[in-house]
C-alpha positions in Angstrom: 103.3 105.0 96.5 103.2 104.5 92.7 104.3 107.1 90.3 101.1 108.4 88.7 102.3 111.5 86.8 101.6 110.2 83.3 99.0 112.5 81.8 95.6 111.0 81.1 95.9 111.7 77.3 98.9 109.4 77.2 96.9 106.6 78.7 94.0 107.2 76.2 96.5 107.4 73.3 98.2 104.2 74.4 94.9 102.4 74.7 94.0 103.3 71.1 97.4 102.2 69.8 97.3 98.9 71.6 93.9 98.1 70.3 95.0 98.9 66.8 98.0 96.7 67.2 95.9 93.8 68.6 93.4 94.0 65.8 96.0 94.1 63.1 98.0 91.2 64.5 95.4 89.1 66.2 95.5 86.2 63.8 99.3 86.1 63.7 99.5 86.1 67.5 97.2 83.1 67.8 99.9 81.1 66.0 103.1 83.0 66.6 106.0 82.0 64.4 109.1 80.5 65.9 112.1 82.5 64.8 115.6 81.4 64.0 117.6 80.0 66.9 120.4 82.5 66.5 121.0 85.9 64.9 124.7 86.8 64.3 125.5 90.4 65.0 127.2 92.5 62.4 131.0 93.2 62.8 130.2 96.8 61.8 128.5 97.5 65.1 131.8 97.2 67.0 130.9 93.8 68.6 132.6 90.5 67.7 130.6 88.1 65.6 128.4 86.7 68.4 125.5 84.3 68.5 122.5 85.9 70.3 121.4 82.4 71.4 123.9 82.6 74.2 124.2 84.7 77.3 127.8 83.6 77.3 128.9 85.0 74.0 130.9 82.5 71.9 133.0 83.6 69.0 133.0 80.1 67.5 130.5 79.5 64.7 128.9 76.6 66.6 128.4 78.5 69.9 129.6 75.4 71.6 128.4 74.5 75.1 131.3 74.5 77.6 131.8 71.7 80.1 129.9 73.4 83.0 127.3 75.2 80.8 123.6 74.5 80.5 121.9 75.3 77.2 118.1 75.9 77.3 115.4 76.6 74.9 113.9 79.9 76.0 110.1 79.6 76.2 109.3 82.7 78.3 111.0 85.9 79.4 109.4 88.6 81.6 109.6 92.3 80.8 111.2 94.1 83.8 111.3 97.8 84.4 115.1 97.3 84.2 114.7 96.3 80.6 113.0 99.6 79.8 115.6 101.6 81.7 118.4 99.7 79.9 117.1 99.8 76.4 116.6 103.6 76.7 120.0 104.0 78.5 118.4 105.9 81.3 121.2 104.9 83.6 124.0 105.8 81.1 125.9 102.5 80.9 123.9 100.4 78.4 126.0 98.8 75.6 124.4 98.6 72.2 123.4 96.3 70.5 121.5 95.1 73.5 119.3 92.0 74.0 117.3 92.6 77.2 115.6 90.0 79.4 116.6 88.5 82.8 113.4 86.6 83.8 114.0 83.6 81.7 112.4 80.2 81.8 112.7 77.2 79.4 113.7 73.6 78.9 117.3 72.2 79.0 118.4 71.0 75.6 122.1 70.3 76.2 124.5 70.1 79.2 128.3 70.2 79.4 130.3 67.2 80.4 130.8 68.4 84.0 127.2 69.5 84.7 125.9 67.6 87.7 122.6 69.3 88.7 120.7 69.3 85.4 119.8 67.0 82.5 118.1 67.4 79.1 114.4 68.0 79.5 114.6 69.8 82.9 112.5 72.9 83.5 114.9 75.7 84.4 115.3 79.4 84.7 118.0 82.1 84.5 117.7 85.4 86.4 119.6 88.6 86.8 123.2 87.4 86.9 125.4 84.8 85.1 128.8 85.4 86.6 130.9 86.6 89.6 134.4 86.1 91.0 133.5 83.2 93.3 136.4 84.2 95.6 135.4 87.3 97.5 133.6 87.5 100.9 130.1 87.9 99.5 130.6 85.1 97.0 131.7 82.9 99.8 128.4 83.7 101.5 126.5 82.7 98.3 125.6 86.4 97.7 127.0 86.6 94.2 124.5 89.4 93.4 126.7 91.7 95.6 130.0 90.7 94.0 132.2 93.7 92.9 132.8 91.8 89.6 129.2 90.7 89.1 128.3 89.8 85.5 124.8 90.7 84.6 122.7 88.5 82.3 122.8 91.2 79.6 124.6 94.4 78.6 127.5 93.4 80.8 131.2 92.6 79.9 131.9 88.9 80.1 135.2 87.4 81.2 136.5 87.2 77.6 135.6 90.9 76.9 132.5 90.2 74.9 129.0 91.5 75.9 126.3 89.3 77.4 122.9 89.0 75.8 119.7 88.4 77.6 116.5 86.3 77.4 114.6 87.8 74.5 116.2 85.1 72.5 115.4 81.6 71.4 118.3 79.9 73.2 120.2 80.7 76.3 123.5 79.3 77.7 124.6 79.8 81.3 127.0 78.2 83.7 125.3 75.6 85.8 125.8 77.7 89.0 123.5 80.4 87.6 120.7 78.1 86.5 117.8 77.3 88.8 115.3 74.4 88.7 111.6 75.3 88.3 109.2 73.1 90.3 106.9 71.0 88.2 103.8 72.6 89.7 104.7 76.1 88.6 103.8 77.1 85.0 106.9 78.4 83.2 105.3 81.6 82.1 104.0 82.8 85.5 107.2 81.6 87.1 109.5 83.7 85.0 109.1 87.0 87.0 110.1 85.2 90.1 113.6 85.2 88.9 113.9 89.0 89.3 110.8 90.4 91.1 110.3 87.3 93.2 113.8 87.1 94.6 114.0 90.9 95.0 111.1 90.8 97.5 111.9 87.4 99.1 115.5 88.2 100.1 114.7 91.2 102.3 112.0 89.2 104.1 114.7 86.7 105.0 117.6 89.0 105.8 115.7 91.6 107.9 113.7 89.0 109.8 110.4 89.9 108.4 109.5 86.2 107.8 108.2 85.3 111.2 104.5 84.4 111.5 102.4 87.0 113.2 104.5 90.0 112.3 102.8 93.0 110.8 104.5 94.2 107.5 103.6 97.0 105.2 104.1 96.8 101.4 104.5 100.2 99.7 103.4 100.1 96.0 101.3 97.4 94.4 103.2 96.9 91.1 105.3 94.0 89.8 107.3 93.8 93.0 104.5 94.8 95.4 102.0 92.2 94.4 104.6 89.4 94.8 105.7 90.9 98.2 102.1 90.5 99.4 101.9 86.9 98.2 105.2 85.9 99.9 104.2 87.8 103.1 100.9 85.9 103.3 102.8 82.6 102.7 105.1 83.5 105.7 102.0 84.0 107.8 102.3 87.7 108.2 99.7 90.4 108.6 100.0 92.6 105.5 99.0 96.2 104.9 99.3 97.6 101.4 100.2 101.3 101.3 99.4 103.0 98.0 98.6 106.3 96.4 95.8 104.7 94.3 92.5 104.1 96.1 91.4 102.0 93.1 93.8 99.2 94.1 92.1 98.5 97.4 89.8 95.8 96.1 92.6 94.0 94.2 94.9 94.2 97.3 92.3 92.9 99.7 90.2 90.5 97.7 92.5 89.2 95.0 95.9 89.2 96.8 94.6 88.6 100.3 96.1 91.6 102.1 94.7 92.3 105.5 94.5 96.1 105.3 94.9 98.9 102.8 96.1 102.5 103.4 96.0 105.4 101.0 99.1 107.3 101.7 97.4 110.7 101.2 94.8 109.9 103.8 96.4 111.7 106.8 93.8 110.5 109.3 94.2 106.8 108.5 98.0 107.1 108.2 98.0 108.7 111.7 95.8 106.0 113.1 98.3 103.4 111.8 101.3 105.0 113.4 103.5 102.6 115.3 101.7 99.4 114.2 104.1 97.8 111.8 107.2 95.6 112.5 108.6 96.3 109.0 107.9 97.9 105.6 109.0 96.7 102.2 109.1 99.8 99.9 109.0 98.8 96.2 108.7 102.3 94.8 111.5 103.8 92.7 109.8 107.2 92.2 110.5 110.1 94.6 108.2 109.9 97.7 108.4 111.0 101.3 109.9 108.5 103.8 109.0 110.1 107.1 105.3 109.1 106.9 106.4 105.5 106.3 108.9 105.6 109.2 106.2 106.8 111.5 104.2 103.7 110.8 106.9 101.5 112.3 107.0 100.2 115.8 110.1 100.6 118.0 113.1 99.1 116.2 111.1 98.7 113.0 112.8 98.4 109.6 112.0 100.2 106.4 113.6 98.3 103.5 114.1 100.1 100.1 113.9 98.1 96.9 113.4 100.7 94.3 116.3 102.1 92.3 115.4 105.7 92.1 117.4 108.3 90.2 116.6 111.2 92.6 117.7 111.6 96.2 115.1 110.9 98.9 114.6 113.2 101.9 115.2 111.6 105.3 115.1 113.2 108.7 117.2 111.5 111.3 114.9 112.3 114.3 112.2 109.7 113.6 115.0 107.1 113.4 116.7 108.2 116.5 113.8 108.3 118.8 112.5 104.9 117.8 115.8 103.1 117.1 114.5 102.5 113.6 116.4 101.4 110.5 116.3 102.3 106.8 118.0 99.6 104.8 118.1 98.3 101.2 118.2 95.1 99.3 119.0 94.0 95.7 117.9 90.7 94.2 119.5 87.7 95.8 122.3 85.1 95.4 121.9 81.8 93.6 121.4 79.6 96.7 118.7 81.9 97.9 117.1 82.2 94.5 116.7 78.4 94.3 115.3 78.5 97.9 112.8 81.2 96.8 111.6 79.2 93.8 111.2 76.1 95.9 109.2 78.1 98.5 107.1 79.5 95.7 106.5 75.9 94.4 105.5 74.7 97.9 103.0 77.6 98.3 101.9 77.9 94.7 103.2 81.5 94.3 103.4 82.9 90.8 103.3 86.3 89.3 100.0 87.7 87.9 101.0 88.0 84.2 99.9 88.9 80.7 101.5 86.8 78.1 102.3 88.4 74.7 104.0 87.1 71.6 107.5 88.5 71.0 106.2 90.6 68.0 104.1 92.6 70.5 107.0 93.7 72.7 107.8 96.7 70.4 105.0 98.6 72.1 106.7 98.3 75.4 110.1 99.5 74.2 109.0 102.5 72.2 110.3 105.6 74.0 107.1 107.5 73.4 104.8 104.7 74.4 106.6 102.4 76.8 105.9 104.0 80.2 102.2 104.9 79.5 101.5 101.4 78.1 103.1 99.9 81.2 100.9 102.0 83.4 97.8 100.6 81.8 98.6 97.2 83.0 98.6 97.9 86.8 100.6 95.3 88.7 100.4 92.7 86.0 103.8 91.5 84.8 104.4 91.2 81.0 105.9 87.9 79.8 107.0 87.4 76.2 106.9 84.0 74.6 109.3 82.6 72.0 111.4 84.7 69.8 114.5 86.9 69.4 114.8 90.6 69.8 117.9 92.7 69.3 117.7 96.4 69.8 120.5 98.5 68.2 119.4 101.7 69.9 116.3 103.5 71.1 115.7 107.2 71.2 
């Protein structure tokens, strides 16, 4: 159930703007320049002098790699909806200046003296988190993503009081525990979104038992999360029904992604015919949408798992849950052990995101407050991945 409220004129206007940008910069993008490996921030912005080459800010001029740190040359970084929310401060806690990006892939260029799992030249990635307490109950269960003192990859206070910077950089430094190995058969550009979108859909399949061959699972929304949910579901051997507000996505869902069925949520007859047929549903939509029609699709003891981080309350009647002993749950990304497991599974089954690679100079179109959302909408489920370069945003809007 995607959010389709953007007026048509916004799409047309965005299309024209994008075409102008493409024509004006086409020759430059074919040979994009490699920017400086670090950009010091100005003391006047209230931050310590910090090298943006490191997600672990270092106040030393050298930005030295600590004994358990891994330094990598960033080659690709996916553009996540979170980046748009954060740069616009939609959630009210972004710290400026901000360097977004938490779907990062690249090559190891240096390792600390006590690093055991990686060496120079390894293909690696960094996802949504770079720190946690390592001593609480959830950390003991390798679920660092739920730690009360979680340190996000960017716009998050680090242990020394400085602010973390993300993957729209040339160089990234992270503690070994928060670095994952990318299988050789996965291209680094198309693997980058796995580090956020991929683990976000993989984890609930595992936790809620929706990974058993033969089960029937619904996927609500065919965006960046949804298209990967379909790919993982098929790799698990599941029957997959895509549930969408957009009839135009049926061909892509069935022919390109391999889904078994397609439901338009506004088609009451087909929704009624599908009632009680699904073992579970993965709901990837963050916009407001009715939940009861989805709950009615579930079998007895079926589970509806919410992944979208909406800002408005959803309406939920208890009676459809009570009479069928059904469950509405949630899930958020995954811990580091599970993230590596997910990437290895993706390598075994050749799962990557459907992407559009753009040079870093092009990313301004996606972070302009007046253009960002409509431009994003033009790209359907395709994930945007930026290649090579630094981007620091002092403030938007």
